[in-house]
N, C-alpha and C positions, 0 to 999 in steps of 0.2 A: 177414338180420338186420333186426329190426323197430326202430321208433323208440324204444321203451322200452329195448331192449337197447343200442342205440347211445348213448342218453342215459346209462345206467348206466356203460358201459365208457368213454365219453368223460370222464365225471366222475371215474372211478377213475384214468384215465391222468393227468388234470390234477393231481389232488391228490397222488397217490403218486409222481409224477415229482420233486416237490420236498420232500415229507416223506420222511424217511430210512427208508422201508419198502419200497422197490423197486416201481416201476411195472411193469417187465417181468414180475416175479414175480406181481403181482396180475392182470395181463392173461392170464397162463397159468392161475392158480388160480381166479379168479372164474367164467369160463365153465365150467371143469371142475366146480367145486362146484355150480353151478346146472344142470348138465346141458345146457348150450347147445352145440350142434354146428354149427359154421360151415364153409362151404366154405373150404378153405385159401387160395385165391386172393382171395376176398372179404375174408377176415380180414386178409390181408396189406395190401390196399388200405386198409382201415379203420385198421390200426395206423400206416401211413405218415401218413395225414392227421391223425389225432389227435396224433401226435408233432409235426407242424407246428403244431398248436394250442398245444402247450406252448411251442414256440419263440416263437410270437407273444406268449404270456403273459409270458415272461421278458424279451423285448426291450421289450415295452410297459411293464413295471414298472421296468426299469433303463435306459430309453432315454437319460436324461441322463448317467448314468455311462458308458454305452457310447459315446455321442457324444464325451464328453470324452476317453475312452481312445483312440478312433480318431483324433481330431484331434491329440492329443499325439503319437501314434505316427507319423502322417504328417509332422507338423512336424519331429519328431526325425530322420526319414529325410531330409527335405529339407535340414536344416541339418547333416546328417552328425554329429549328436550324439544317437544313439538312446536313450541312457540318462541324459541330463542332466535331463530332466523326470521327476518321480516318477510321473506318470500314464503317460508313455511306457514307463518301466521296468516298471510294473505290467502294461501290455499285453504286453510281451515275456515276462514271467513267466507270464501266462495262456497264451500261445502255446507256451511250453516245456512247461507242464503238460499241454497237449493231446497232445503227441507220443506218449507211451507208449501211450495208448488207440488212437490213430490207427494206429500201427505194428502193435500186436497185433491190432487189429480186422481189418486186411487179412490178416494171417497166419493168424488163427484163425476166419475168417468162417464156413466150413462147420461147424467144430466147435461154435461158438456157436449157429448156427442149429439144429443138431440137438437142443440142450437145450431149445428152446422148447416142444416137445411132450411134455415129461417132468415132470409135476407132482411126482413124488417127488424128482427132482433139484432142482427149484426149491425145494421145502420145505427140503432140506438147505442150500441156498445162503442161504435166509433165516436159518438158524441162524448162518451166517457173518456176516451183517449184524448180527444181535443181539450176537454176540461183539465185533465191531469197535466198536459203539457203547458197549458196557459197558466194555471195556478202555480205550477212548479217554477216557472220563469218569474212570475209576479212576486211570489213569496219567498224565493230562495235568496240566500246571501252566501254565495260560494266562497269558502275560505280554506278548504283543506284538500289534501290529496289522499290517495288510497293508502299511503304509508301510515296514516294516523286514524284510519277507520276503526271504530269500536265494534264490539260484538252486537250491541243494540242497533248500530247503524246497519250492519250486515243483515240482521233479522228484519229490520224495517224494509230494506230493499227486497229481501226475499218475499215478504208479504205482498209487496207491490207486484212482484213477478207472478204471484199466485193469481192475481186478478186476470192475468193474460191467458188463463186457461180458456176463457170464453172468447170465441171469435169476434173480432172487432176491437178488442182491447189489446193494444200493441205490447208485446213483451219488452221490446227495447224502449218503447215510450214509457211504459210503467216503471221499468227499472231505472232508466235515466232520470225520470221525475223523482223517484224515490231517493236516488242519490243526491239530487239537487235539494230536496227538502231537508236532507241531513247535512247539507253544507259542502258537498263535494263540488270541486270545480267542474265546469261543464264537460270538458274533454276527458277528465278523469272519471266522471260519472258514466260517460259513454264507454270508456275502456273497461271499467268494471262490469258494465252491462254485457259487453261482448265476451269477456272471459267467463262470466256467469252463464252465458248461453251454452257453453260447451257441456258441462254436466247436465244442465236442464234438457238440452236437445238430445244428448246421447241417451239419457234415461227414457225420454219420450220416444226416441227412435227405436230403441231396443224393444220397448213394449209394442210398438207398431209392427216391428219385424216378427214378433211372436204371433201377433194377429195375422200378419201376412203369410206366415207359414201354413196357415189353415186355408188360404185362398187358392183355389184350383186354377185360376186364370192368371197367375202372377207373371208369366212370360208370354202371354198371348200377343202383346204389342211391344215387342222388344225395341223396335226403332223409335217410336214416340217416347218410350220410357228413357232411353239413352239420351235423346235430344233434350228432354226436360231436365234430366239430371245434370247434363253439362251446362245448360243455360243457367241453372240455379247456382252452380259453382262460379261461373264467370261474373254474373250480375251481383252475387253475394259478395265476392271479393271487392268488386268496384264500389259497392254501396258502403262497405266498412271503411275503405280508404277515403272515400269522399266525405262521409259523415264526420270522421275524426278530424279532418282538416276544416270542414265547415264550422264545427262547434268551437274551434279555437278562437273564432272572431265573431260568430253570429249566434243568435238565439233560436229557440224552438218554435217561435210564434208561427212561422210559415207552415210548419207541419200541423199545428193546431188548426189553422185556417183551412188547410187541405182536408183534414179529417172532417171538419164541420161541413164543408161544401159537399164532399162525397156522401156523408151521412144524410144531409138534407135532400140531396139528389136521389138517394136510394129510397128514402121515405116517400118523396113525391112520386117517384116512378111506381112504387108499390101501390100507392093510392090510385094512380091512374089505371094500373093493370087490374085492380080489383074493385 
């Protein structure tokens, strides 16, 4: 992998992790569309490190919120009143929403990994993302904020997040859609989705680091890895900031259209090449 490829893929990861268009799907389709053929072990190392770049981006953007949540959660445990403070309660809701993806991720790890080398499958999953975004906008009636989320709301959003284990189904798209279906205001659904990404991505990142520790070529391409990591941080931060502002006044239909176009293009290209 050269520096230009690393820059492009790092930027793609950072932007598409938070925009509701599937980062994992794009990391499968972009190299395939451009005819880039990477060593699987090198590609794995790169994917792990750029994923940590997006973790840095979301923690950097929401560090005040995350500090307040962690502090309230610890104080609630210390005082044996874990749900008394609204921030502590929100922290517990985020942890609850993390469980479905964590459990299914462990149970379906090998099945999910097998789909990452299948552009056609990824294209069909992008159509699922498009459908989620469209029907969430059509069927939702936003009326509440995160402060009045219920346990069932949180679990519903968590189950939506579990869908995104498969490349092509956007994590942010699924969780924002889940929030809209439960009545969350659009910007609040996005904020909950981004906060929820922290435990989800940290867990996935730690598992990937364990796998990475067994890779003998982890530092063979230090320069491209650093470029991809930094690109993911920058574009991830920009994507979060932009999407939160966008959703204050606009709907998700444009992302549904984008996913549909990319998916149909991928399916057509697959048919032509085969």
